[in-house]
C-alpha positions in Angstrom: -69.7 -28.8 43.5 -66.5 -28.2 41.6 -67.5 -24.7 40.6 -68.2 -23.6 44.1 -64.9 -25.2 45.3 -62.9 -23.2 42.8 -64.9 -20.0 43.5 -64.1 -20.3 47.2 -60.5 -21.7 47.1 -59.2 -20.6 43.7 -57.5 -17.4 44.6 -56.0 -18.7 47.9 -54.6 -21.7 46.1 -53.2 -19.5 43.4 -51.6 -17.2 45.9 -50.1 -20.1 47.8 -48.6 -21.6 44.7 -47.2 -18.2 43.6 -45.7 -17.7 47.1 -44.2 -21.1 47.1 -42.6 -20.5 43.7 -41.3 -17.2 44.8 -39.7 -18.6 47.9 -38.1 -21.5 46.1 -36.9 -19.3 43.3 -35.4 -16.7 45.7 -33.6 -19.4 47.7 -32.2 -21.5 44.9 -31.7 -19.1 42.1 -29.4 -16.3 41.2 -29.7 -13.3 38.9 -33.0 -13.3 37.0 -34.4 -16.1 39.2 -34.0 -13.8 42.2 -36.0 -11.2 40.3 -38.7 -13.7 39.5 -38.9 -14.7 43.1 -39.1 -11.1 44.3 -41.9 -10.4 41.8 -43.8 -13.6 42.7 -43.6 -12.8 46.4 -44.7 -9.2 45.8 -48.0 -10.1 44.0 -49.8 -11.4 47.1 -48.7 -8.4 49.1 -49.9 -6.0 46.4 -53.3 -7.8 46.3 -53.6 -7.7 50.1 -52.9 -4.0 50.1 -55.3 -3.3 47.2 -58.1 -5.2 48.8 -57.5 -3.6 52.2 -58.0 -0.1 50.9 -60.9 -1.0 48.6 
């Protein structure tokens, strides 16, 4: 059961956590934290675009 749960929900949960980190980092941080937030928010976008054109 656990293996099928992670197989189904692993990537969406990872992308949600990454997006949440990126939003919080971009809102609260300055300097390098803004850069980390920008990079964290761009990862889901890149993955969506890559899978769309696959």
